[in-house]
RODO-2510 file (C-alpha; in nm, 4 decimals, decimal comma):
residues 490
     n   res          X          Y          Z
     1     x     1,5089     2,6498    -0,2199
     2     x     1,5649     2,9149     0,0469
     3     x     1,2030     3,0033     0,1273
     4     x     0,9068     2,7930     0,2306
     5     x     0,6928     2,7021    -0,0774
     6     x     0,3546     2,5344    -0,0210
     7     x     0,1311     2,3812    -0,2861
     8     x    -0,1763     2,5855    -0,3242
     9     x    -0,4837     2,3839    -0,4157
    10     x    -0,6590     2,6887    -0,5231
    11     x    -0,4183     2,7921    -0,7860
    12     x    -0,2921     2,4378    -0,8670
    13     x     0,0771     2,5477    -0,8153
    14     x     0,3607     2,5436    -0,5828
    15     x     0,4064     2,9056    -0,4552
    16     x     0,6459     3,0919    -0,2353
    17     x     0,4780     3,1376     0,1041
    18     x     0,4415     3,4972     0,1979
    19     x     0,2173     3,6247     0,4789
    20     x    -0,0417     3,9108     0,4937
    21     x     0,1312     4,0550     0,7937
    22     x     0,5000     4,0337     0,8553
    23     x     0,6042     3,7761     1,0971
    24     x     0,2538     3,6475     1,1694
    25     x     0,0438     3,3586     1,0304
    26     x    -0,3250     3,3000     1,0569
    27     x    -0,3871     2,9387     1,0163
    28     x    -0,7433     2,7796     1,0131
    29     x    -0,8011     2,3939     1,0073
    30     x    -1,1244     2,2254     0,9716
    31     x    -1,1714     2,0123     1,2946
    32     x    -1,3729     1,7018     1,3648
    33     x    -1,7569     1,6584     1,3649
    34     x    -1,7724     1,5082     1,7213
    35     x    -2,0190     1,2357     1,6891
    36     x    -1,8110     0,9201     1,7595
    37     x    -1,4680     0,8000     1,8700
    38     x    -1,1658     0,9179     1,6969
    39     x    -1,0714     0,6730     1,4059
    40     x    -0,7651     0,6162     1,1900
    41     x    -0,8921     0,8794     0,9415
    42     x    -0,8900     1,1319     1,1958
    43     x    -0,5157     1,1344     1,2637
    44     x    -0,3390     1,2406     0,9462
    45     x    -0,4796     1,5894     0,9346
    46     x    -0,3727     1,7051     1,2802
    47     x    -0,0252     1,5567     1,2528
    48     x     0,0303     1,7282     0,9104
    49     x    -0,0928     2,0869     1,0074
    50     x     0,1001     2,0380     1,3564
    51     x     0,4279     1,9937     1,1569
    52     x     0,3410     2,2848     0,9583
    53     x     0,2651     2,4982     1,2501
    54     x     0,5787     2,3761     1,4163
    55     x     0,7941     2,4701     1,1053
    56     x     0,6626     2,8087     1,0806
    57     x     0,7195     2,8847     1,4730
    58     x     1,0676     2,7482     1,3800
    59     x     1,1069     3,0147     1,1158
    60     x     1,0155     3,2777     1,3699
    61     x     0,6492     3,3238     1,2690
    62     x     0,3922     3,3993     1,5355
    63     x     0,0920     3,1620     1,4420
    64     x    -0,2790     3,2041     1,5328
    65     x    -0,3728     2,8517     1,5030
    66     x    -0,7588     2,8004     1,4868
    67     x    -0,9297     2,4611     1,4592
    68     x    -1,3035     2,4233     1,5010
    69     x    -1,5404     2,1646     1,6632
    70     x    -1,8380     2,0808     1,4504
    71     x    -2,1133     2,0080     1,7079
    72     x    -2,4301     2,1137     1,4961
    73     x    -2,5499     2,1350     1,1367
    74     x    -2,3360     1,8433     0,9990
    75     x    -2,6278     1,6146     0,8481
    76     x    -2,6133     1,2395     0,7852
    77     x    -2,4638     1,1932     0,4197
    78     x    -2,3081     1,5607     0,4100
    79     x    -2,6321     1,6733     0,2370
    80     x    -2,8889     1,9163     0,3332
    81     x    -3,1687     1,6755     0,4351
    82     x    -3,1929     1,4342     0,6967
    83     x    -3,0732     1,3983     1,0686
    84     x    -2,7920     1,5823     1,2243
    85     x    -2,5206     1,3570     1,3256
    86     x    -2,4796     1,4296     1,6781
    87     x    -2,8648     1,4351     1,7315
    88     x    -2,8733     1,0890     1,5778
    89     x    -2,5876     0,9561     1,8088
    90     x    -2,7620     1,1291     2,1068
    91     x    -3,0700     0,9421     2,0125
    92     x    -2,8976     0,6075     1,9991
    93     x    -2,7126     0,6785     2,3440
    94     x    -3,0185     0,8224     2,4934
    95     x    -2,8351     1,1293     2,6059
    96     x    -2,8316     1,5173     2,5235
    97     x    -2,6480     1,5994     2,1927
    98     x    -2,3982     1,8243     2,3899
    99     x    -2,3015     1,5232     2,5980
   100     x    -2,2244     1,3398     2,2686
   101     x    -2,0253     1,6664     2,1595
   102     x    -1,8357     1,6759     2,4969
   103     x    -1,7419     1,3178     2,5070
   104     x    -1,6059     1,2850     2,1643
   105     x    -1,4281     1,6241     2,1689
   106     x    -1,2386     1,5103     2,4749
   107     x    -1,1569     1,1838     2,3315
   108     x    -1,0206     1,3641     2,0014
   109     x    -0,8282     1,6036     2,2079
   110     x    -0,6785     1,3255     2,4171
   111     x    -0,5859     1,1280     2,1017
   112     x    -0,4034     1,4052     1,9575
   113     x    -0,2264     1,4906     2,2830
   114     x    -0,0851     1,1317     2,2801
   115     x     0,0310     1,1766     1,9256
   116     x     0,2189     1,5188     2,0311
   117     x    -0,0068     1,7426     1,8518
   118     x     0,0188     2,0944     1,9942
   119     x    -0,3299     2,2301     2,1047
   120     x    -0,4737     2,5094     1,8815
   121     x    -0,4659     2,8710     2,0089
   122     x    -0,8402     2,8809     1,9562
   123     x    -1,0875     2,6077     1,9521
   124     x    -1,4282     2,7359     1,8655
   125     x    -1,7524     2,5376     1,8590
   126     x    -1,9985     2,5913     1,5914
   127     x    -2,2859     2,5862     1,8546
   128     x    -2,1137     2,8679     2,0289
   129     x    -2,1117     3,0986     1,7311
   130     x    -2,4866     3,0943     1,6118
   131     x    -2,4984     3,4818     1,6169
   132     x    -2,2098     3,5304     1,3914
   133     x    -2,3531     3,2700     1,1369
   134     x    -2,6904     3,4412     1,1450
   135     x    -2,5317     3,7747     1,0821
   136     x    -2,3225     3,6377     0,7876
   137     x    -2,6294     3,4650     0,6323
   138     x    -2,8008     3,8023     0,6597
   139     x    -2,5137     3,9706     0,4761
   140     x    -2,5263     3,7139     0,1925
   141     x    -2,9013     3,7839     0,1669
   142     x    -2,8559     4,1500     0,1541
   143     x    -2,6093     4,0966    -0,1249
   144     x    -2,8776     3,9029    -0,3275
   145     x    -2,6884     3,5936    -0,3103
   146     x    -2,9308     3,3885    -0,0810
   147     x    -3,3136     3,3454    -0,0544
   148     x    -3,5435     3,2250     0,2308
   149     x    -3,8135     2,9788     0,1693
   150     x    -4,0362     2,8020     0,4374
   151     x    -3,7933     2,9019     0,7250
   152     x    -3,4857     2,7976     0,5448
   153     x    -3,2143     2,9918     0,3577
   154     x    -3,0259     2,8704     0,0656
   155     x    -2,7186     3,0120    -0,1064
   156     x    -2,7983     3,1059    -0,4794
   157     x    -2,5228     2,9449    -0,6662
   158     x    -2,6404     3,0402    -1,0108
   159     x    -2,6489     3,4207    -0,8997
   160     x    -2,3246     3,3835    -0,7393
   161     x    -2,1581     3,2277    -1,0569
   162     x    -2,2670     3,5174    -1,2673
   163     x    -1,9875     3,7220    -1,1223
   164     x    -1,7568     3,4754    -0,9530
   165     x    -1,5951     3,1232    -1,0221
   166     x    -1,7771     2,8660    -0,8552
   167     x    -1,5840     2,5193    -0,8688
   168     x    -1,2327     2,6622    -0,9168
   169     x    -1,1084     2,4903    -0,5897
   170     x    -1,2316     2,1596    -0,6476
   171     x    -1,2157     2,1703    -1,0130
   172     x    -1,5874     2,1204    -1,0642
   173     x    -1,7445     2,2663    -1,3868
   174     x    -2,0636     2,4465    -1,2915
   175     x    -2,2504     2,3203    -1,6105
   176     x    -2,1597     1,9766    -1,5201
   177     x    -2,2646     2,0165    -1,1723
   178     x    -2,6064     2,1524    -1,2989
   179     x    -2,6571     1,8483    -1,5372
   180     x    -2,5591     1,5955    -1,2625
   181     x    -2,7639     1,7635    -0,9920
   182     x    -3,0904     1,7585    -1,2273
   183     x    -3,0792     1,3820    -1,2126
   184     x    -2,9878     1,3659    -0,8527
   185     x    -3,2551     1,6027    -0,7412
   186     x    -3,5348     1,3606    -0,8376
   187     x    -3,3767     1,1058    -0,5798
   188     x    -3,3558     1,3655    -0,2860
   189     x    -3,6229     1,4774    -0,0604
   190     x    -3,6538     1,8396     0,0099
   191     x    -3,4960     1,9538    -0,3093
   192     x    -3,8136     2,1249    -0,4267
   193     x    -3,7399     2,4218    -0,1800
   194     x    -3,4339     2,5212    -0,3829
   195     x    -3,4224     2,7238    -0,6847
   196     x    -3,1496     2,5042    -0,8318
   197     x    -3,0318     2,1627    -0,6784
   198     x    -2,6748     2,2898    -0,6504
   199     x    -2,7881     2,5702    -0,3878
   200     x    -2,6885     2,4716    -0,0458
   201     x    -2,8363     2,5321     0,2912
   202     x    -2,7161     2,8191     0,5112
   203     x    -3,0105     2,7756     0,7631
   204     x    -3,2310     2,4983     0,7881
   205     x    -3,5840     2,5186     0,9451
   206     x    -3,6146     2,2984     1,2444
   207     x    -3,8836     2,0429     1,2876
   208     x    -4,0461     2,0276     1,6387
   209     x    -3,8747     1,7124     1,7320
   210     x    -3,5314     1,8641     1,6491
   211     x    -3,3421     1,9007     1,9598
   212     x    -3,0724     2,1719     1,8535
   213     x    -3,2329     2,4724     1,7287
   214     x    -3,2055     2,8617     1,7688
   215     x    -3,4225     3,1606     1,7137
   216     x    -3,3332     3,3471     1,3808
   217     x    -3,5011     3,6177     1,1595
   218     x    -3,6344     3,3233     0,9519
   219     x    -3,7742     3,1303     1,2382
   220     x    -3,6577     2,8382     1,4681
   221     x    -3,3678     2,6280     1,3058
   222     x    -3,0073     2,5592     1,2980
   223     x    -2,7119     2,6670     1,0709
   224     x    -2,6022     2,4638     0,7643
   225     x    -2,2807     2,2600     0,7783
   226     x    -2,0535     2,5056     0,5538
   227     x    -2,1445     2,8523     0,7324
   228     x    -1,9790     2,7715     1,0576
   229     x    -1,6110     2,7718     0,9355
   230     x    -1,6625     3,0890     0,7200
   231     x    -1,8004     3,2659     1,0145
   232     x    -1,5497     3,1357     1,2733
   233     x    -1,2457     3,1758     1,0491
   234     x    -1,3632     3,5488     0,9896
   235     x    -1,4181     3,6263     1,3408
   236     x    -1,0659     3,5003     1,4770
   237     x    -0,8655     3,5484     1,1561
   238     x    -1,0238     3,8404     0,9541
   239     x    -1,1779     3,8793     0,6065
   240     x    -0,8592     3,7317     0,4480
   241     x    -0,6042     3,5197     0,6213
   242     x    -0,2869     3,3148     0,5185
   243     x    -0,3721     2,9425     0,5195
   244     x    -0,6769     2,7318     0,5243
   245     x    -0,6212     2,3662     0,5857
   246     x    -0,8243     2,0377     0,5694
   247     x    -0,8626     1,6934     0,4001
   248     x    -0,9156     1,6516     0,0332
   249     x    -1,2526     1,5023     0,1038
   250     x    -1,3443     1,8539     0,2138
   251     x    -1,2769     2,0212    -0,1143
   252     x    -1,6292     1,9778    -0,2385
   253     x    -1,8829     2,0735    -0,1077
   254     x    -1,7347     2,2047     0,2251
   255     x    -1,4508     2,4394     0,1143
   256     x    -1,6022     2,5212    -0,2127
   257     x    -1,9037     2,6641    -0,0278
   258     x    -1,6762     2,8365     0,2274
   259     x    -1,5159     3,0245    -0,0444
   260     x    -1,8486     3,1356    -0,1995
   261     x    -1,9970     3,2457     0,1240
   262     x    -1,7047     3,4422     0,2362
   263     x    -1,6535     3,6068    -0,1098
   264     x    -2,0362     3,6843    -0,1192
   265     x    -1,9781     3,8917     0,2323
   266     x    -1,6399     4,0349     0,1692
   267     x    -1,5560     4,0065    -0,2004
   268     x    -1,2578     3,8022    -0,1308
   269     x    -1,1529     3,4499    -0,1226
   270     x    -1,0922     3,4056     0,2677
   271     x    -0,7447     3,2157     0,2343
   272     x    -0,4669     3,3033     0,0292
   273     x    -0,3254     2,9583     0,0515
   274     x    -0,5662     2,6267     0,0579
   275     x    -0,3494     2,3334     0,1756
   276     x    -0,5105     1,9994     0,1627
   277     x    -0,3770     1,6310     0,2804
   278     x    -0,4617     1,3299     0,1147
   279     x    -0,6506     1,0217     0,2724
   280     x    -0,5479     0,7234     0,4599
   281     x    -0,6454     0,3758     0,3183
   282     x    -0,6331     0,0264     0,4749
   283     x    -0,4814    -0,2285     0,2699
   284     x    -0,5624    -0,0429    -0,0544
   285     x    -0,9258     0,0016     0,0348
   286     x    -1,1119     0,3096     0,1682
   287     x    -1,2012     0,2935     0,5384
   288     x    -1,5782     0,2083     0,5652
   289     x    -1,8026     0,0577     0,8226
   290     x    -1,9546    -0,1546     0,5634
   291     x    -1,6168    -0,2929     0,4706
   292     x    -1,5576    -0,3655     0,8350
   293     x    -1,2040    -0,1907     0,8128
   294     x    -1,2774     0,0955     1,0469
   295     x    -1,0283     0,1111     1,3037
   296     x    -1,0710     0,3608     1,6040
   297     x    -0,7377     0,5071     1,7577
   298     x    -0,8146     0,3251     2,0980
   299     x    -0,8066     0,0163     1,8924
   300     x    -0,4771     0,0914     1,7293
   301     x    -0,3066     0,1779     2,0667
   302     x    -0,4440    -0,1282     2,2163
   303     x    -0,4094    -0,3610     1,9462
   304     x    -0,7700    -0,4977     2,0079
   305     x    -0,8914    -0,5085     1,6450
   306     x    -0,9311    -0,8072     1,3988
   307     x    -0,7174    -0,6357     1,1274
   308     x    -0,4189    -0,5580     1,3893
   309     x    -0,1412    -0,8015     1,4710
   310     x    -0,0038    -0,5901     1,7557
   311     x    -0,0497    -0,2572     1,9595
   312     x     0,1090     0,0450     1,8054
   313     x     0,2212     0,3340     2,0016
   314     x     0,1033     0,7145     1,9345
   315     x     0,4694     0,7991     1,7991
   316     x     0,4929     0,5019     1,5820
   317     x     0,1626     0,6285     1,4340
   318     x     0,2845     0,9761     1,3875
   319     x     0,6211     0,8502     1,2361
   320     x     0,4339     0,6259     0,9995
   321     x     0,2047     0,9260     0,8681
   322     x     0,5173     1,1544     0,8320
   323     x     0,7054     0,8990     0,6240
   324     x     0,4565     0,9851     0,3390
   325     x     0,4092     1,3295     0,1756
   326     x     0,0997     1,4686     0,3016
   327     x    -0,0431     1,5136    -0,0322
   328     x     0,0036     1,1447    -0,1301
   329     x    -0,2073     0,8662    -0,0560
   330     x    -0,1150     0,6746     0,2760
   331     x    -0,1945     0,2880     0,2922
   332     x    -0,2129     0,1528     0,6269
   333     x    -0,1100    -0,2030     0,7038
   334     x     0,0556    -0,4077     0,9797
   335     x     0,3665    -0,4423     0,7743
   336     x     0,4070    -0,0792     0,7183
   337     x     0,3411     0,0059     1,0882
   338     x     0,5988    -0,2648     1,1866
   339     x     0,8613    -0,1009     0,9555
   340     x     0,7822     0,2297     1,0995
   341     x     0,8078     0,0991     1,4589
   342     x     1,1719    -0,0455     1,3742
   343     x     1,2687     0,2763     1,1873
   344     x     1,1666     0,4967     1,4821
   345     x     1,3552     0,2610     1,7211
   346     x     1,6717     0,3100     1,5083
   347     x     1,6564     0,6765     1,5224
   348     x     1,5963     0,7039     1,8869
   349     x     1,8864     0,4833     1,9406
   350     x     2,0951     0,6944     1,7177
   351     x     1,9968     1,0115     1,8959
   352     x     2,0970     0,8516     2,2298
   353     x     2,4327     0,7442     2,0621
   354     x     2,4858     1,1028     1,9387
   355     x     2,4562     1,2434     2,2851
   356     x     2,7394     1,0427     2,4228
   357     x     2,9941     1,0842     2,1207
   358     x     3,3337     1,1946     2,2139
   359     x     3,5046     1,4747     1,9983
   360     x     3,8117     1,4157     1,7611
   361     x     4,0938     1,6458     1,6773
   362     x     4,0140     1,6428     1,3303
   363     x     3,6742     1,6213     1,1289
   364     x     3,5770     1,3985     0,8293
   365     x     3,2192     1,5047     0,7886
   366     x     3,0040     1,8188     0,7593
   367     x     2,6794     1,7690     0,9565
   368     x     2,5716     2,1006     0,8481
   369     x     2,5098     1,9470     0,5056
   370     x     2,2353     1,7342     0,6570
   371     x     2,0983     2,0301     0,8225
   372     x     2,0682     2,2120     0,4978
   373     x     1,9121     1,9146     0,3289
   374     x     1,6495     1,9102     0,5880
   375     x     1,5691     2,2629     0,5576
   376     x     1,5524     2,2215     0,1706
   377     x     1,3184     1,9195     0,2030
   378     x     1,0904     2,1193     0,4432
   379     x     1,0920     2,4472     0,2394
   380     x     0,9831     2,2198    -0,0779
   381     x     0,6070     2,1838     0,0187
   382     x     0,6907     2,0022     0,3620
   383     x     0,8646     1,7012     0,2330
   384     x     0,8623     1,5350     0,5512
   385     x     0,9814     1,1802     0,3981
   386     x     1,3045     1,3615     0,2659
   387     x     1,3685     1,5057     0,6234
   388     x     1,3300     1,1530     0,7564
   389     x     1,5709     1,0183     0,5025
   390     x     1,8307     1,2735     0,6220
   391     x     1,7581     1,1831     1,0074
   392     x     1,8603     0,8208     0,8848
   393     x     2,1850     0,9470     0,7376
   394     x     2,2334     1,1327     1,0704
   395     x     2,1880     0,8093     1,2333
   396     x     2,4479     0,6407     1,0138
   397     x     2,7048     0,9138     1,0864
   398     x     2,6357     0,8859     1,4627
   399     x     2,6908     0,5028     1,4459
   400     x     3,0088     0,5196     1,2438
   401     x     3,1432     0,7897     1,4767
   402     x     3,0637     0,5738     1,7788
   403     x     3,2306     0,2710     1,6151
   404     x     3,5555     0,4735     1,5601
   405     x     3,5066     0,4702     1,1738
   406     x     3,4395     0,8622     1,1525
   407     x     3,5863     1,1442     1,3013
   408     x     3,3900     1,4398     1,4075
   409     x     3,5194     1,7185     1,5826
   410     x     3,3270     1,9060     1,8836
   411     x     3,1348     2,1401     1,6406
   412     x     3,0081     1,8524     1,4469
   413     x     2,9108     1,6467     1,7344
   414     x     2,7070     1,9356     1,8679
   415     x     2,5519     2,0089     1,5230
   416     x     2,4465     1,6394     1,5144
   417     x     2,2961     1,6513     1,8682
   418     x     2,0976     1,9669     1,7688
   419     x     1,9993     1,7999     1,4346
   420     x     1,8131     1,5396     1,6272
   421     x     1,6788     1,7758     1,8878
   422     x     1,5517     2,0265     1,6391
   423     x     1,4503     1,8482     1,3239
   424     x     1,3111     1,5178     1,4803
   425     x     1,1629     1,6327     1,8159
   426     x     1,0838     2,0090     1,7731
   427     x     0,9930     2,0008     1,4130
   428     x     0,8501     1,6606     1,3127
   429     x     0,7207     1,6345     1,6756
   430     x     0,8630     1,2973     1,7241
   431     x     0,9393     1,2664     2,1071
   432     x     1,0551     0,9672     2,2987
   433     x     0,7741     0,7798     2,4770
   434     x     0,8002     0,6497     2,8353
   435     x     0,7977     0,2931     2,7599
   436     x     0,4761     0,1224     2,8569
   437     x     0,3287     0,4119     3,0529
   438     x     0,0291     0,4460     2,8608
   439     x    -0,0187     0,0999     2,8004
   440     x    -0,0177     0,0459     3,1935
   441     x    -0,2525     0,3252     3,2568
   442     x    -0,5042     0,1792     3,0072
   443     x    -0,4580    -0,1437     3,1879
   444     x    -0,5366    -0,0100     3,5117
   445     x    -0,8241     0,1870     3,3802
   446     x    -0,9548    -0,1375     3,2261
   447     x    -0,9244    -0,3224     3,5651
   448     x    -1,1175    -0,0305     3,7475
   449     x    -1,3789    -0,0448     3,4674
   450     x    -1,4326    -0,4063     3,5251
   451     x    -1,4596    -0,3684     3,9004
   452     x    -1,7099    -0,0817     3,8754
   453     x    -1,9222    -0,3017     3,6204
   454     x    -1,9036    -0,5899     3,8716
   455     x    -2,0241    -0,3464     4,1489
   456     x    -2,3061    -0,2340     3,9374
   457     x    -2,4111    -0,5873     3,8608
   458     x    -2,4031    -0,6774     4,2395
   459     x    -2,6254    -0,3669     4,2806
   460     x    -2,3283    -0,2039     4,4957
   461     x    -2,3904     0,1262     4,3733
   462     x    -2,2107     0,3014     4,6430
   463     x    -1,8924     0,1352     4,5273
   464     x    -1,9734     0,2088     4,1655
   465     x    -2,0130     0,5763     4,2342
   466     x    -1,7023     0,6010     4,4554
   467     x    -1,4859     0,4614     4,1888
   468     x    -1,6343     0,7220     3,9391
   469     x    -1,6078     0,9988     4,1861
   470     x    -1,2480     0,9394     4,2844
   471     x    -1,1347     0,8980     3,9237
   472     x    -1,3190     1,2287     3,8270
   473     x    -1,1331     1,4020     4,1192
   474     x    -0,8131     1,2818     3,9418
   475     x    -0,9316     1,4338     3,5972
   476     x    -1,0370     1,0926     3,4533
   477     x    -1,3876     1,0949     3,3304
   478     x    -1,5904     0,7680     3,2922
   479     x    -1,8877     0,7417     3,0587
   480     x    -2,1486     0,4792     3,0524
   481     x    -2,2924     0,3692     2,7220
   482     x    -2,4927     0,1003     2,5614
   483     x    -2,1907    -0,0881     2,4818
   484     x    -2,0221    -0,0628     2,8219
   485     x    -1,8198     0,1933     2,9793
   486     x    -1,5360     0,3976     2,8523
   487     x    -1,2830     0,6675     3,0003
   488     x    -1,0991     0,9833     2,8938
   489     x    -0,8619     1,2496     3,0550
   490     x    -1,0767     1,5672     3,1305
***
């Protein structure tokens, strides 16, 4: 398999990846809704699409990577009624919604930085693209595929379905959706505004107490959840681009609605390839607050959670993620993380061993066969488990050579050293960690937070402010909340 092949969720088959423009790739990935600290469910997507981006750049493509921040319009329950997730969190913390967005955007970006994820070229926020969303909604209305009622605007799914396939991406059959929605509509408030229960909000009228609202042709309100990605991907990547990525949990209704909105405006599916990663489970169960198995990334890195037997490093977590194919489920457990930790140590040790090997006069192993196998695995729909298997084969070769049981000439030793550098570090993004650096910083920061808490309890506000201000000058931000103080890098 000489060319990169990717599984296209839209067509349900693995296809040769060909770009719209020679040598260039437009990649849009759905980012987080920033209303809480990053948790274990947030980590797989960034790592998967980071590896995809790294491999595309290794293949000499120039990648424009866009990953959005959702800071408005995502309502509780992922439906068209209820409270905005950020506004709800802001009310609980007694701060402004944009303070919530800023805090958890910084926390998310710090988390993926620690995990070696390259920052996107463009990171647009939904709240910064209200004009583009309004313009796109108006275009959909002009096409006769949306309607306004009581200050809100809804996408007309049945009108759209007369000429386009609605449900193809997610595999939903419209007739079944209609039948199911008829029963559901009786249970949901606010559905009486819609012509059909499957219609979804493009713009919602804001109640007076709703903090985040903007002026529009239909009155004061805020955009629906789905329109933001259609508007921002179109602005930065054009009407049609190469890859749209995200988790399988976004297939319906988010990505299905994106396709409908964009097609209504441009006549085209916005992405040629739809690439979706599967979810992370914990001990065979879906993560949920009600099950008590939700683990934040900070808890994972510190080990401070009842389900954790120890702390795990960012690179251990990244390695664990890449040991499973991105389209398969990934079950988290202490045993799996501990095995990943040991395996990662073996590879680092082997890479170090390879760097000090002495060349023999003759050669007994062709290292380029491992390199070719790595390329074949990556070209086969990003088969990172097979790449890792080949890295363990390279580790075996390095150890045999070091023990004098296998002869490698200078060319193959250099190829072995480059294999670890290119395939483990550059493409998989698994870099060596400075032992204890992050844990030491966490410990120092916790000590300072404890000192500051004591100063505040003693009403020594001058010392409390001095600690905060001096840390801020170093690029370390303290945030006070009802559950105590936390910190992040600015």
